[in-house]
C-alpha positions, 0 to 999 in steps of 0.5 A: 507101430513105428511112431506113436503118432502118424498123422498131424493136421494143422487147421488154417483159416488162411490157407495160402498164408499157412502154407507159405509160413510152414514152407519158410520156417521148416524149409519144406516142399508142401504139395497143395491139393484138395482132399476130403473137400478141404484145401490141403497142403501135404507135408513130405514123407518117406512113408515111415515118419510122421505125415501131415497136412495144413488144412482149411475146411468147414470143420477145421478151426485153428485154436490156441486151446489145441495141441502144442507143436514142437518143430524139429530145429536140428541142433538148435530150435532157435533157428526155427523160432527166429523164422517164426518171429520174422513172419509176425507170428507168436511163439507161445512157449519160448525155448528154455535156454537152461536146457540142452 
């Protein structure tokens, strides 16, 4: 096993808004399609790294009680966090400036 986690699903009630948001903050090309009767935005992958999708469907409900996602911000996560706030979104766990 190369990765402990190999698949990630981000539930959405507003698919277009979610796709636009993640394209913007992560600078990704997200392929929009239908998968298992749900609107799906597939994240790019090389087949070895974490794969995932944004999904809107009957059984997918966004929740603040769900997982916590940590996007890869490269050398400085603040670059991604600034983009999140620019999209009128909320950061629930701020960057701790006391840690590297």
